C-alpha positions, 0 to 999 in steps of 0.5 A: 500500500502506498502511504502518504508519507512515501509519496510526500517525501519522495515528491517535491511537487511544484508549479514552475512557469505555469506547468506542473512539475512533480520532481521526486528525490526518491523512488516514490512512487464529446469531450473526455475531461470532466471539468470545469465545474487545476522534520528530518530526523536529528542526527545521533551524536557520537560519544565524546569520550571515544578515543577511536572512531568506528570505521565506516561500514563497507556497505555505505558506498552501496547505499542508494543515492536519495537524490537519484532520479527514479527510472520507473514508477514505484507504484504497480497497478493491479487490474484485479483491484480496479472497480468493475461496476458503478457502485464500486467506482463510486465508492473509490471515487468518493474515498479518494476525492480531495476534501476542503482540508486537502487544499489547505487551511481555511478551505470550505465546501461550496454549496452544492459540494458534489456534482450530480451522479450523471454530470458530464461536461462537454466542450463543443466547437463553440468553446462554451462548456455544456452538460452532456451524457456520461460515456458508457466507458466511464463507470463513475465521475464526481467533482467536489467543489471547495472555496477559500472565502474572501478575506481582507484584500483577498477575493474568493478563491474557487477550486475543484477536484475531479475523480473519474473511474474508467472501464480500462486503462486505454479509456483513461488514456483517451480522456487524458489525450482529449484533455490535452487537445481541448486547450489547443482547440479552444484557448478561450473557453466560456465556463458559464455565464459571466465566467471564462478563461483565456489564453489557455495552453496545455502540456502533456508529460508521461512518466519521466518527462519534465519532472513527472515521477508521480504518475503514469501520465499528467496533463497541465493547463494554464491560462487567465480567469475572468469573472464578471464583477471582479476586476482584472485577469487572474490565474487559472490552472488545471492539472490531471494525472492518471493512475491505472484506470482512474484519472484525477484532476484539480483546478483553480480559478484565481482571485484578487490578492492570491498569488500564482504560487499560493494557488499552485501550492494548494493545487499540488496539495490536493492532487498529491493527496488524491494520488496517494489515496488512489495508489493505495486503492489500486496497488498490487498488495504486498 
């Protein structure tokens, strides 16, 4: 089972230049995308009275370098543990979904908090998001909406986490490809009345590319978020990863007073939490 400690220690996930880079220091491990709705141990002291220090262990030189770049994903997907029906898929999705605390202190549930069971957004040629029918290859999908209430000079920060369970790895891969294509096809998108994103660009990173050492595949989108009644353009981010037959996504719609680094950090926290939970559900049991 993958523990939160293992992934959080091995992955220094940051958003650099608007692209999700999950750099790891150790071996840790219609439209197809449902959106929008992105102390170390103290050293032991030696004996002060020892007249001769102990020689170093001959095996010390064989100790793996903790900063070595992973050559393979430490997580091993077990197809036998993947959900086979909607009920099992719904249980897994709700278990791994990032709750408000996953984003950081002060986040709360939006009302309504969860998307409807049959909710599936599509992006037609108009580049305006609409609600469509959930594909037969998707066993279940859910989006959880959270928010950081406005306070002082900081406006309302809106975030969302999505878990989608597919019938196969190929179908999950297909959703990742479609997500990547959406920003290329529609760099300007209408989310809903009074809300839009502009200047979107996307980047796909399979394992080992551009610092992705946490998932079989990742996709990132970045752009500017514009909301009626709120002055200016603000950061918009979407990051999605695939684990076995499951895709995990986080998104954030920025607001005045919130820096890109601040928003990106919250996105990383939520995505890492879901990666840990999903790997624990789907990893080969040892």
